[in-house]
Backbone as JSON, one array per atom type, in Angstrom:
{
  "sequence": "XXXXXXXXXXXXXXXXXXXXXXXXXXXXXXXXXXXXXXXXXXXXXXXXXXXXXXXXXXXXXXXXXXXXXXXXXXXXXXXXXXXXXXXXXXXXXXXXXXXXXXXXXXXXXXXXXXXXXXXXXXXXXXXXXXXXXXXXXXXXXXXXXXXXXXXXXXXXXXXXXXXXXXXXXXXXXXXXXXXXXXXXXXXXXXXXXXXXXXXXXXXXXXXXXXXXXXXXXXXXXXXXXXXXXXXXXXXXX",
  "N": [[-30.93, -40.99, -17.44], [-32.37, -41.27, -13.89], [-31.94, -38.63, -11.66], [-32.98, -37.62, -9.35], [-34.28, -38.83, -6.1], [-36.91, -41.62, -5.74], [-39.43, -41.78, -4.07], [-40.63, -39.69, -1.0], [-38.77, -37.85, 1.52], [-38.24, -38.72, 4.91], [-38.22, -38.5, 8.14], [-38.99, -39.43, 10.07], [-38.53, -41.88, 10.69], [-36.64, -43.55, 11.4], [-32.99, -45.82, 10.66], [-31.3, -48.2, 11.98], [-27.8, -46.88, 12.56], [-25.39, -49.45, 11.09], [-21.74, -50.14, 10.83], [-18.55, -50.4, 10.84], [-17.36, -47.55, 11.25], [-19.11, -46.27, 12.96], [-19.28, -48.65, 14.84], [-17.42, -47.57, 16.36], [-17.87, -45.41, 17.63], [-19.04, -43.68, 20.26], [-21.65, -44.26, 22.81], [-23.04, -41.86, 23.15], [-22.2, -40.2, 21.54], [-23.37, -41.81, 18.69], [-26.27, -41.78, 18.9], [-26.5, -39.13, 19.12], [-25.78, -38.55, 16.58], [-27.44, -40.54, 14.82], [-29.77, -39.03, 15.54], [-29.27, -36.57, 14.01], [-29.36, -37.57, 11.34], [-31.46, -37.89, 8.16], [-33.53, -40.22, 6.18], [-33.69, -41.62, 3.3], [-35.86, -42.86, 0.41], [-34.25, -44.71, -2.58], [-34.83, -45.47, -5.82], [-33.23, -47.56, -8.28], [-30.39, -47.27, -10.02], [-30.27, -44.79, -10.0], [-29.01, -41.49, -9.88], [-27.58, -40.27, -6.58], [-25.39, -38.19, -5.94], [-23.43, -36.34, -7.52], [-19.96, -35.89, -8.96], [-18.06, -33.33, -8.41], [-20.57, -31.34, -7.39], [-21.07, -29.23, -5.08], [-20.02, -29.5, -2.68], [-22.55, -31.09, -0.22], [-22.8, -32.48, 1.86], [-22.96, -35.63, 4.08], [-23.4, -39.27, 3.17], [-25.44, -41.21, 4.55], [-25.01, -45.44, 3.99], [-27.93, -46.88, 4.47], [-29.7, -49.4, 3.02], [-29.45, -51.48, 0.88], [-27.26, -50.73, -2.39], [-24.6, -48.84, -3.52], [-22.97, -47.11, -5.96], [-19.77, -46.49, -6.35], [-17.93, -44.14, -8.45], [-15.69, -42.31, -10.87], [-15.52, -40.19, -13.22], [-14.72, -39.28, -16.75], [-14.3, -36.03, -19.02], [-15.29, -37.03, -21.53], [-16.98, -38.9, -21.09], [-16.44, -42.05, -20.37], [-16.03, -43.83, -17.8], [-15.23, -44.71, -14.54], [-15.61, -47.2, -12.68], [-15.44, -47.12, -8.98], [-15.48, -48.63, -6.47], [-18.08, -50.6, -4.49], [-20.69, -49.36, -2.32], [-21.77, -49.98, 0.3], [-24.4, -51.42, 3.38], [-24.16, -49.19, 6.16], [-21.61, -47.9, 5.03], [-20.19, -44.44, 4.91], [-20.88, -42.31, 2.79], [-18.93, -39.32, 0.67], [-17.42, -38.12, 2.43], [-15.1, -37.23, 2.61], [-14.91, -34.39, 0.55], [-16.96, -33.49, 2.42], [-15.83, -32.58, 4.58], [-13.71, -30.71, 4.01], [-14.66, -29.41, 2.09], [-15.0, -28.77, -0.39], [-16.49, -29.46, -3.62], [-17.52, -32.59, -4.64], [-15.65, -35.48, -5.53], [-16.43, -38.09, -6.43], [-19.1, -40.3, -8.31], [-21.8, -40.88, -7.19], [-24.6, -43.5, -6.59], [-27.21, -45.16, -7.06], [-27.39, -49.38, -7.27], [-29.27, -50.72, -6.68], [-32.68, -50.99, -5.71], [-32.74, -48.79, -2.91], [-31.93, -47.23, 0.85], [-30.91, -44.31, 2.29], [-29.12, -42.09, 3.73], [-29.0, -39.06, 4.58], [-26.87, -35.89, 5.94], [-26.3, -33.13, 6.79], [-24.16, -30.38, 5.89], [-22.79, -28.49, 7.55], [-24.34, -29.69, 10.05], [-22.71, -31.92, 9.77], [-20.63, -31.29, 10.86], [-20.04, -29.52, 12.9], [-21.5, -31.83, 14.85], [-18.87, -33.34, 15.03], [-17.24, -31.14, 16.09], [-19.18, -31.23, 18.78], [-18.44, -34.0, 19.79], [-15.41, -35.25, 19.66], [-14.09, -37.15, 20.07], [-14.87, -38.34, 18.19], [-13.23, -37.88, 15.59], [-10.83, -39.86, 15.38], [-12.7, -42.4, 14.6], [-13.18, -41.24, 12.07], [-10.75, -40.7, 10.79], [-10.25, -43.09, 10.34], [-12.43, -44.08, 8.99], [-12.03, -42.25, 6.04], [-9.26, -43.62, 5.92], [-9.92, -46.27, 5.3], [-11.39, -46.41, 2.91], [-9.34, -45.12, 1.37], [-7.46, -46.89, 0.55], [-9.48, -48.89, -0.18], [-10.18, -47.73, -2.34], [-7.3, -47.28, -3.81], [-6.64, -50.17, -4.04], [-8.42, -50.78, -6.05], [-7.44, -49.5, -7.75], [-5.16, -50.29, -8.46], [-5.94, -53.2, -8.97], [-6.84, -52.97, -11.41], [-4.91, -50.92, -13.01], [-2.56, -52.42, -13.31], [-2.78, -54.76, -13.63], [-2.51, -57.47, -15.37], [-4.33, -59.0, -17.28], [-7.95, -59.54, -18.59], [-9.14, -61.96, -17.58], [-7.96, -62.25, -14.68], [-8.33, -59.53, -13.84], [-11.11, -60.06, -13.9], [-11.4, -62.08, -11.95], [-10.44, -60.9, -9.61], [-12.14, -58.79, -8.82], [-14.95, -59.89, -8.73], [-14.27, -62.31, -6.3], [-13.69, -60.03, -4.83], [-15.91, -59.27, -4.49], [-17.22, -61.27, -3.83], [-17.01, -61.58, -0.86], [-18.62, -60.37, 0.56], [-20.87, -62.23, 0.39], [-22.64, -64.9, 0.98], [-21.93, -68.04, 2.67], [-21.23, -71.24, 1.12], [-22.58, -74.92, 1.49], [-20.17, -76.34, 0.55], [-18.18, -74.94, 1.06], [-17.66, -73.06, -0.7], [-18.84, -69.5, -2.2], [-21.66, -67.39, -2.6], [-23.68, -64.51, -3.99], [-25.22, -61.61, -4.36], [-25.96, -60.79, -7.96], [-26.31, -58.78, -10.53], [-25.89, -57.25, -11.95], [-24.69, -55.13, -15.39], [-23.49, -56.65, -18.23], [-21.71, -54.47, -19.44], [-21.74, -52.89, -17.32], [-20.08, -53.94, -15.05], [-17.43, -53.78, -16.59], [-17.06, -51.34, -16.14], [-15.68, -51.12, -14.22], [-13.32, -52.85, -14.21], [-11.75, -52.07, -16.55], [-12.34, -53.14, -19.2], [-13.9, -54.05, -22.01], [-17.47, -54.47, -23.0], [-17.9, -56.8, -24.74], [-15.69, -58.37, -23.69], [-15.65, -58.75, -21.22], [-18.59, -60.41, -20.93], [-17.69, -62.28, -22.98], [-15.16, -63.16, -21.0], [-16.5, -64.05, -18.67], [-18.3, -66.08, -19.6], [-16.19, -67.91, -19.82], [-14.75, -68.58, -17.8], [-17.78, -69.57, -16.67], [-18.53, -71.87, -17.76], [-15.3, -73.65, -17.66], [-16.38, -74.03, -14.59], [-15.48, -72.75, -13.07], [-17.17, -70.61, -11.8], [-21.43, -69.61, -11.21], [-24.32, -69.02, -12.43], [-27.57, -68.73, -11.82], [-30.1, -67.19, -11.8], [-30.16, -63.67, -10.09], [-28.31, -63.94, -8.62], [-24.83, -64.87, -8.44], [-22.57, -67.71, -8.29], [-19.79, -68.97, -6.93], [-17.93, -72.21, -6.61], [-15.33, -72.69, -5.58], [-12.93, -70.57, -4.15], [-10.15, -70.57, -4.0], [-9.25, -72.0, -6.9], [-10.15, -70.36, -8.75], [-9.27, -68.15, -8.8], [-6.28, -69.15, -8.97], [-6.61, -69.5, -11.23], [-7.05, -67.0, -12.67], [-4.41, -66.05, -12.36], [-3.2, -68.0, -13.83]],
  "CA": [[-30.28, -41.96, -15.83], [-32.9, -40.52, -13.13], [-31.13, -37.37, -10.94], [-33.54, -37.69, -7.6], [-34.89, -39.96, -5.72], [-38.23, -41.46, -6.35], [-39.92, -40.98, -2.62], [-39.8, -38.54, -0.03], [-37.69, -37.76, 2.5], [-38.4, -39.01, 5.81], [-37.06, -38.11, 9.64], [-39.5, -40.17, 11.28], [-38.37, -43.84, 10.47], [-34.73, -43.63, 11.9], [-32.93, -46.86, 10.8], [-30.02, -47.77, 13.09], [-26.8, -47.23, 11.35], [-24.11, -50.32, 11.48], [-20.74, -50.31, 9.98], [-17.07, -49.71, 11.45], [-17.32, -46.41, 11.61], [-20.48, -46.41, 13.75], [-18.72, -48.85, 15.93], [-16.35, -46.8, 16.91], [-18.87, -43.7, 18.19], [-19.55, -43.56, 21.93], [-23.11, -44.42, 22.47], [-23.56, -40.56, 23.5], [-22.19, -39.74, 20.15], [-24.07, -42.64, 18.18], [-27.36, -41.11, 19.34], [-26.22, -37.82, 18.18], [-25.48, -38.37, 14.84], [-28.83, -41.19, 14.65], [-30.59, -38.08, 15.33], [-29.31, -35.73, 12.62], [-30.29, -38.53, 9.34], [-32.63, -37.81, 7.39], [-33.28, -41.29, 5.21], [-34.86, -41.12, 1.9], [-35.71, -45.09, -0.38], [-34.6, -44.45, -3.65], [-34.76, -46.31, -6.96], [-32.66, -48.45, -9.11], [-29.82, -46.98, -10.93], [-30.49, -43.16, -9.14], [-27.71, -40.52, -8.84], [-27.8, -39.42, -5.08], [-24.65, -36.63, -5.84], [-22.39, -35.78, -8.7], [-18.84, -35.13, -8.82], [-17.93, -31.54, -8.77], [-21.62, -31.03, -6.83], [-20.93, -28.61, -4.1], [-20.55, -31.32, -0.98], [-23.87, -30.45, 0.91], [-23.18, -33.01, 3.69], [-22.28, -36.96, 4.11], [-24.89, -39.98, 3.36], [-25.1, -43.15, 5.11], [-25.83, -46.21, 3.24], [-28.51, -47.29, 5.5], [-30.06, -50.17, 3.19], [-29.15, -51.18, -0.86], [-26.02, -51.05, -2.84], [-24.22, -47.97, -3.86], [-21.71, -47.38, -6.95], [-19.24, -45.05, -6.42], [-17.44, -43.7, -9.55], [-15.58, -41.68, -11.39], [-16.02, -40.07, -14.71], [-14.37, -37.89, -17.91], [-15.39, -35.52, -19.76], [-15.99, -37.38, -22.81], [-17.69, -40.31, -20.48], [-15.82, -42.83, -19.94], [-16.49, -43.88, -16.59], [-14.21, -45.86, -13.74], [-15.96, -47.22, -11.18], [-13.94, -47.69, -8.06], [-16.71, -49.08, -4.96], [-19.51, -50.73, -4.29], [-20.59, -49.25, -0.89], [-22.5, -50.9, 1.36], [-24.8, -50.89, 4.38], [-22.99, -48.51, 6.72], [-20.55, -46.94, 4.49], [-20.69, -43.05, 4.4], [-20.46, -41.51, 1.59], [-18.85, -37.32, 0.41], [-17.03, -37.59, 4.0], [-13.63, -36.32, 2.7], [-15.72, -33.3, -0.01], [-17.98, -32.67, 2.89], [-14.51, -32.53, 5.85], [-12.85, -29.92, 3.54], [-15.56, -28.2, 2.13], [-15.1, -29.01, -1.83], [-16.9, -30.42, -4.37], [-17.84, -34.22, -4.37], [-14.58, -36.34, -5.98], [-17.13, -38.58, -7.36], [-20.46, -39.94, -8.24], [-22.67, -42.33, -5.9], [-25.82, -43.93, -8.06], [-27.51, -46.76, -6.38], [-27.32, -50.66, -7.86], [-30.72, -51.21, -6.79], [-33.36, -49.88, -4.45], [-31.94, -48.62, -1.45], [-32.41, -46.28, 1.82], [-29.59, -43.49, 2.73], [-29.71, -40.77, 4.77], [-28.17, -37.57, 4.49], [-26.67, -35.43, 7.17], [-26.27, -31.62, 6.45], [-22.37, -30.92, 5.76], [-23.04, -28.55, 9.23], [-24.6, -30.0, 10.59], [-21.97, -32.96, 10.39], [-18.94, -30.59, 11.63], [-20.77, -29.22, 14.78], [-20.94, -33.42, 15.07], [-17.45, -33.47, 15.64], [-17.39, -30.42, 17.41], [-19.49, -31.97, 20.38], [-17.45, -35.27, 19.63], [-14.03, -34.78, 19.33], [-13.52, -38.15, 19.95], [-14.99, -38.84, 16.85], [-12.04, -38.08, 14.68], [-10.5, -41.46, 15.42], [-13.28, -42.88, 13.79], [-13.4, -40.36, 10.84], [-9.7, -40.63, 10.15], [-10.0, -44.94, 10.05], [-13.18, -44.42, 7.78], [-11.31, -42.11, 5.41], [-8.3, -44.67, 5.68], [-10.47, -47.74, 4.65], [-11.74, -45.4, 1.23], [-8.5, -44.62, 0.14], [-7.45, -48.3, 0.53], [-10.3, -49.25, -0.81], [-9.26, -47.35, -4.36], [-6.32, -48.09, -3.92], [-6.92, -52.2, -4.22], [-8.88, -50.97, -7.6], [-6.52, -49.2, -9.17], [-4.12, -51.37, -8.37], [-6.24, -54.35, -10.37], [-7.51, -52.45, -12.87], [-4.09, -50.66, -13.85], [-1.34, -53.45, -12.86], [-3.51, -56.72, -13.62], [-2.41, -58.54, -16.93], [-5.41, -59.72, -18.45], [-8.93, -59.18, -18.57], [-9.83, -62.68, -16.6], [-7.48, -61.46, -13.69], [-9.1, -58.07, -13.39], [-12.47, -59.69, -13.31], [-11.26, -62.95, -11.43], [-9.81, -60.32, -8.72], [-13.29, -58.11, -9.08], [-15.79, -60.71, -8.44], [-13.51, -62.59, -5.41], [-13.52, -59.42, -3.57], [-17.85, -58.7, -3.99], [-18.24, -62.44, -2.7], [-16.46, -61.04, 0.43], [-19.97, -59.63, 1.39], [-21.96, -62.4, 0.26], [-22.64, -66.44, 2.32], [-20.85, -69.38, 2.67], [-22.28, -71.88, 0.53], [-22.71, -75.51, 2.17], [-19.44, -76.76, 0.2], [-17.43, -73.84, 1.17], [-18.03, -71.36, -1.9], [-19.37, -67.81, -1.67], [-22.66, -67.12, -2.73], [-23.46, -63.1, -3.8], [-25.99, -60.8, -5.92], [-24.59, -60.9, -9.86], [-26.79, -58.29, -11.25], [-24.93, -55.74, -13.34], [-24.87, -56.37, -16.91], [-21.13, -56.87, -18.1], [-21.09, -52.86, -19.42], [-21.44, -51.88, -15.6], [-19.13, -54.89, -14.94], [-16.94, -53.61, -17.63], [-16.68, -50.09, -15.69], [-15.24, -51.62, -12.98], [-12.14, -53.39, -14.39], [-11.44, -50.66, -17.75], [-13.23, -54.07, -20.36], [-15.48, -53.81, -23.09], [-18.74, -55.64, -21.88], [-17.59, -58.09, -25.21], [-14.55, -58.77, -23.08], [-16.66, -58.89, -20.02], [-19.46, -61.51, -21.8], [-16.86, -63.44, -23.11], [-14.38, -63.78, -19.66], [-17.92, -64.7, -17.91], [-18.49, -67.47, -20.15], [-15.3, -68.86, -20.09], [-15.0, -68.93, -16.26], [-18.48, -70.44, -16.29], [-17.47, -72.95, -18.57], [-14.49, -74.14, -16.69], [-17.12, -74.63, -13.53], [-15.15, -71.31, -11.34], [-18.54, -69.86, -11.38], [-22.29, -70.5, -11.61], [-25.15, -68.15, -12.44], [-28.27, -68.54, -10.82], [-31.54, -65.93, -11.37], [-29.6, -62.71, -10.19], [-27.31, -65.04, -7.73], [-23.39, -66.19, -8.46], [-21.97, -68.86, -7.19], [-18.15, -69.31, -6.7], [-17.71, -73.18, -5.86], [-14.1, -72.65, -5.23], [-12.63, -68.94, -4.2], [-9.09, -70.39, -4.51], [-9.86, -72.67, -7.83], [-10.74, -69.29, -9.31], [-7.86, -66.98, -7.96], [-5.85, -69.64, -9.1], [-6.85, -69.59, -12.76], [-6.47, -66.06, -12.77], [-2.81, -65.92, -12.0], [-1.93, -69.23, -14.28]],
  "C": [[-31.54, -40.77, -15.14], [-31.41, -40.07, -12.81], [-31.87, -37.55, -9.07], [-34.32, -38.88, -7.19], [-36.54, -40.11, -5.72], [-39.51, -41.54, -5.13], [-39.51, -40.45, -1.61], [-39.08, -38.31, 0.78], [-38.08, -37.87, 3.93], [-37.48, -38.96, 7.29], [-37.68, -38.96, 10.45], [-39.37, -41.61, 11.36], [-36.97, -43.5, 10.56], [-34.37, -45.27, 11.63], [-31.21, -46.7, 11.77], [-29.22, -48.0, 11.7], [-25.77, -48.36, 11.76], [-23.16, -50.21, 10.67], [-19.53, -50.35, 10.98], [-17.04, -48.47, 12.18], [-18.41, -45.98, 13.01], [-20.15, -47.9, 15.01], [-17.77, -48.89, 17.19], [-16.76, -45.36, 18.2], [-19.49, -44.13, 19.64], [-21.26, -43.41, 21.5], [-24.11, -43.37, 22.71], [-23.87, -40.01, 21.64], [-22.91, -40.86, 18.59], [-25.32, -41.94, 17.92], [-27.55, -39.8, 18.65], [-26.31, -37.69, 16.18], [-26.59, -39.58, 14.14], [-29.77, -39.51, 14.59], [-30.65, -36.85, 14.11], [-29.96, -36.73, 11.66], [-31.34, -38.19, 9.29], [-32.78, -38.55, 5.92], [-34.42, -41.58, 3.88], [-34.21, -42.75, 0.9], [-35.65, -43.88, -1.71], [-34.5, -45.71, -4.64], [-33.87, -46.98, -7.13], [-32.32, -47.43, -9.71], [-30.34, -44.82, -11.01], [-29.22, -42.4, -8.77], [-28.01, -39.86, -7.53], [-26.49, -37.94, -5.45], [-23.38, -37.38, -6.73], [-20.96, -35.84, -8.25], [-18.65, -34.02, -9.61], [-19.35, -31.04, -8.06], [-20.63, -30.05, -5.78], [-21.49, -30.26, -2.95], [-21.44, -30.7, 0.02], [-23.89, -31.24, 1.84], [-22.49, -34.67, 3.46], [-23.83, -37.78, 3.85], [-24.25, -41.06, 3.75], [-26.21, -44.31, 4.4], [-26.73, -46.96, 4.09], [-29.12, -49.22, 4.73], [-29.5, -50.59, 1.03], [-27.98, -51.51, -0.89], [-25.74, -49.39, -3.62], [-22.86, -47.8, -4.98], [-20.74, -46.43, -6.87], [-17.97, -44.73, -7.42], [-16.85, -42.33, -10.1], [-15.19, -41.14, -13.52], [-15.26, -38.96, -15.92], [-14.97, -37.23, -18.38], [-15.83, -36.0, -21.36], [-16.68, -38.9, -22.56], [-17.58, -41.46, -20.34], [-15.75, -42.89, -18.47], [-15.68, -45.38, -15.99], [-15.28, -45.95, -12.36], [-15.18, -48.18, -9.98], [-14.86, -48.31, -6.88], [-17.82, -49.55, -5.36], [-20.21, -50.65, -2.74], [-22.31, -49.91, -0.24], [-23.31, -50.65, 2.43], [-23.51, -50.46, 5.38], [-22.33, -47.71, 6.46], [-20.58, -45.21, 3.97], [-19.72, -42.46, 3.25], [-19.94, -39.98, 1.24], [-18.14, -37.53, 1.66], [-15.47, -36.67, 3.63], [-13.94, -34.69, 1.94], [-16.52, -32.45, 1.45], [-16.59, -32.12, 4.38], [-13.93, -31.05, 4.91], [-13.67, -29.17, 2.37], [-15.2, -27.65, 0.19], [-16.04, -30.01, -2.87], [-16.46, -31.49, -4.39], [-16.9, -34.48, -5.27], [-15.01, -37.19, -6.32], [-18.38, -38.7, -7.24], [-20.77, -41.28, -7.56], [-24.19, -42.43, -6.46], [-26.15, -45.15, -7.09], [-27.99, -47.43, -7.59], [-28.46, -50.82, -7.68], [-30.79, -50.47, -5.54], [-32.72, -50.13, -3.2], [-32.38, -47.59, -0.33], [-31.15, -45.38, 2.34], [-30.22, -42.1, 3.43], [-28.67, -40.1, 4.63], [-28.76, -36.81, 5.74], [-26.02, -33.45, 6.65], [-24.38, -31.52, 6.59], [-22.2, -29.6, 7.54], [-23.27, -28.68, 10.14], [-23.34, -31.3, 11.31], [-20.67, -32.4, 11.01], [-19.38, -30.21, 12.38], [-21.16, -30.83, 15.01], [-19.7, -32.95, 15.7], [-17.14, -32.53, 16.76], [-17.79, -31.07, 18.74], [-19.02, -33.14, 20.56], [-16.14, -35.65, 19.14], [-13.67, -35.91, 19.0], [-13.87, -39.15, 18.83], [-14.31, -39.3, 15.92], [-11.6, -39.44, 14.1], [-11.15, -41.89, 14.39], [-13.45, -42.22, 11.73], [-11.94, -40.38, 10.09], [-9.74, -42.45, 9.83], [-10.88, -44.94, 9.01], [-12.84, -43.69, 6.17], [-9.51, -43.1, 5.4], [-8.69, -45.88, 4.78], [-10.31, -47.2, 3.29], [-10.39, -45.02, 0.81], [-7.81, -46.2, -0.06], [-8.07, -49.0, -0.55], [-10.23, -48.81, -2.96], [-8.15, -47.8, -4.72], [-5.82, -49.44, -4.45], [-7.2, -51.58, -5.36], [-8.1, -50.61, -8.33], [-5.7, -49.25, -9.3], [-4.64, -52.42, -9.65], [-6.07, -53.68, -11.55], [-6.05, -51.96, -13.86], [-2.55, -51.64, -13.52], [-1.69, -54.89, -13.6], [-3.3, -57.13, -15.19], [-3.54, -58.41, -17.45], [-6.6, -59.57, -17.78], [-9.5, -60.54, -17.54], [-9.25, -62.57, -14.89], [-8.18, -60.63, -12.89], [-10.33, -58.65, -12.31], [-12.42, -61.06, -12.4], [-11.49, -62.39, -9.55], [-11.94, -59.69, -8.09], [-14.4, -58.74, -7.98], [-14.85, -61.76, -7.09], [-13.61, -61.53, -4.36], [-15.68, -58.6, -3.76], [-17.75, -60.42, -3.49], [-17.95, -62.15, -1.75], [-17.72, -61.15, 1.31], [-20.77, -60.56, 1.54], [-22.22, -63.89, 1.28], [-22.51, -67.55, 1.74], [-21.82, -70.84, 1.72], [-21.96, -73.34, 2.0], [-21.11, -76.3, 1.69], [-18.14, -75.45, 0.15], [-16.85, -73.07, 0.1], [-17.93, -70.58, -1.36], [-20.89, -67.59, -2.62], [-22.95, -65.28, -2.88], [-24.42, -62.66, -5.25], [-25.1, -60.36, -6.78], [-25.96, -60.23, -10.42], [-27.31, -57.32, -12.2], [-25.49, -56.17, -14.27], [-23.38, -55.69, -16.84], [-20.81, -55.63, -18.88], [-20.49, -52.55, -18.0], [-20.19, -52.14, -15.13], [-17.73, -54.46, -15.58], [-15.83, -52.4, -17.12], [-15.57, -50.69, -14.44], [-13.54, -52.22, -13.31], [-11.63, -52.61, -16.29], [-11.67, -51.71, -19.14], [-14.48, -53.55, -21.29], [-16.56, -54.66, -22.41], [-18.75, -56.7, -23.18], [-16.89, -58.93, -24.26], [-15.08, -58.92, -22.11], [-17.47, -60.24, -20.27], [-18.24, -62.76, -22.13], [-15.63, -64.14, -22.05], [-15.7, -64.54, -18.99], [-18.12, -66.04, -18.79], [-17.65, -68.33, -20.35], [-15.18, -69.27, -18.45], [-16.45, -70.42, -15.96], [-18.19, -72.06, -16.79], [-16.94, -73.87, -17.97], [-15.12, -74.18, -14.87], [-16.64, -74.07, -12.31], [-16.32, -70.9, -11.67], [-19.95, -70.44, -11.84], [-23.27, -69.24, -11.49], [-26.79, -68.91, -12.06], [-29.42, -67.16, -11.08], [-30.22, -64.72, -11.94], [-28.66, -63.21, -8.84], [-26.09, -65.02, -8.48], [-23.65, -66.42, -7.5], [-20.56, -68.97, -7.32], [-18.15, -70.12, -6.02], [-15.88, -72.81, -4.84], [-12.77, -71.29, -5.06], [-10.9, -69.05, -4.68], [-8.76, -70.64, -5.9], [-9.59, -70.57, -9.01], [-9.62, -68.16, -9.25], [-7.14, -67.53, -8.73], [-5.52, -69.21, -10.97], [-6.74, -68.26, -13.15], [-4.93, -65.8, -12.5], [-2.01, -67.17, -12.73], [-1.67, -68.6, -15.64]]
}
């Protein structure tokens, strides 16, 4: 697995950040924040930072998607979330000065901006009104992690877990003409299993069943859910 980005950092090309955190900043704070970021382009499957690494700062997803996971000492992995454009990674660790508690790895080619820990803390000192946005961002992260753990720990069956995961991912997709949702879906079945605590074989069998029942459809790297309600109802049947 790669552990470094594949193209050099560039601070000359700024990408306008977008997301709930940035929508809460004042124009002056947003401009200040943007001036600190150092975007880098990453290939797919590149580790941006690993749990237990010293917190060097925060990372802003500008383009692409980043998988956030936790790992056990014996190599098992539980994927917690997919961070998308506008989301900030490593914020809690940067604030506390503690090692990162998760691993962040690109799913697809991505552009991610790094802001050093000292720069980030100084930014909050200059713009104390941004603390409210920070609190809300941390709250969203905790809520999402709890939702994922609830799915893995409390859902009764693999179909229920996988259906909930697909429905969650479809929220970021595009609406179809028939009222369904279409979204990118190019992870391996083993990677999908890391999100629901299931084996590759279980994911393959469950997806095949979903497709046979026309609850999902695949075309290339895209998945379509014709009816979100039908998929949700089947999972709870």
